[in-house]
C-alpha positions, 0 to 999 in steps of 0.5 A: 267914553265909558258911559257913552259906550255902555250897553253897546256890547262892543266886542274885541272883533268889533274893535279890531274891525274899527281899527282896520277901518281907521287905518285904511281911512288914514292911509287913504287920506295920506295922514303922515305916519307920526300923526297916525301913530299919535291917533292910534296911541290915543284910540288904544288908550280908550279900549278898556272904556269901549270894549265890553264883551 
């Protein structure tokens, strides 16, 4: 993840917007709460490798 996002200058603001879109998408698709929580936990574990600035 770190290598594939290096130099993209993804900010905290970009990250927050991504999380909002991901949340809205999972709600629109009616993904069960337990599965949403698992996805969010996984995605949050990647933040340090993705957010640069």
